[in-house]
C-alpha positions as CSV (number, residue, x, y, z in Angstrom):
1,M,97.2,117.0,86.8
2,Y,100.5,115.5,87.9
3,N,102.5,116.2,91.1
4,I,106.3,116.6,91.2
5,K,106.9,112.8,91.2
6,G,104.8,112.5,88.0
7,S,102.1,110.6,89.8
8,C,98.4,111.2,89.2
9,T,96.8,113.5,91.7
10,D,93.3,112.1,91.1
11,C,92.0,115.4,89.7
12,T,90.3,113.6,86.7
13,T,90.7,116.7,84.6
14,C,93.0,115.2,82.0
15,G,90.3,112.7,80.9
16,S,92.8,109.8,81.0
17,C,91.3,108.2,84.0
18,Q,88.4,108.4,86.4
19,Q,89.1,107.4,90.0
20,T,87.0,108.1,93.1
21,P,89.4,108.1,96.1
22,D,88.6,106.5,99.5
23,V,85.7,104.2,98.4
24,D,84.9,100.8,99.6
25,T,84.4,99.5,96.1
26,P,87.6,99.8,94.0
27,I,87.1,101.7,90.8
28,L,89.4,101.9,87.8
29,F,89.0,103.3,84.3
30,C,92.4,104.3,83.1
31,M,94.0,105.0,79.8
32,H,97.5,105.9,80.9
33,C,99.3,102.6,80.0
34,Q,99.0,100.8,76.7
35,P,96.8,97.7,77.6
36,S,99.5,95.3,76.4
37,D,102.0,96.9,78.8
38,A,99.8,97.7,81.8
39,P,101.6,96.3,84.8
40,C,98.3,96.1,86.8
41,I,96.8,93.7,84.3
42,K,99.9,91.5,84.3
43,V,100.1,91.3,88.1
44,C,96.4,90.6,88.8
45,G,96.0,86.9,89.7
46,E,92.2,87.2,89.8
47,N,91.9,88.5,86.2
48,A,89.9,91.4,87.8
49,I,91.7,94.0,85.6
50,F,91.0,93.9,81.9
51,V,90.7,96.1,78.8
52,L,87.3,97.6,78.0
53,G,87.0,99.9,75.0
54,G,90.7,100.7,75.1
55,A,90.7,101.5,78.8
56,V,92.1,99.5,81.7
57,T,89.1,98.6,83.8
58,L,88.6,96.8,87.1
59,D,85.9,94.2,87.8
60,Y,85.3,95.0,91.5
61,E,83.4,91.8,92.0
62,K,86.5,89.7,91.1
63,C,88.9,92.0,93.0
64,T,90.2,90.5,96.3
65,K,91.8,93.8,97.3
66,C,95.3,92.2,97.5
67,R,96.8,95.6,96.5
68,E,99.4,94.1,94.1
69,C,98.0,96.3,91.3
70,V,98.4,99.4,93.6
71,E,102.1,98.5,94.1
72,V,102.9,98.3,90.4
73,C,100.8,101.2,89.1
74,P,103.2,103.8,87.5
75,I,100.9,106.7,88.2
76,E,99.5,105.6,91.6
77,I,95.9,105.9,90.4
78,I,94.6,102.6,91.9
79,K,93.1,103.1,95.3
80,I,92.1,100.0,97.3
């Protein structure tokens, strides 16, 4: 489900991603961007964001919560 801006509304009904908002541990399992073009992967200096089974995934143990990925996500799905 997308809002007027075209941003994800975290409904998880489309099946493209699964995000639990407002959690202490960042979670990401997204299939919106092609992995080779995913801006979150490119900007992550900790290599905490990677491809797993075709989905962009976050290793929360490596994540330093710098929020750079949040700033570049085109659908605003990453919540940290």
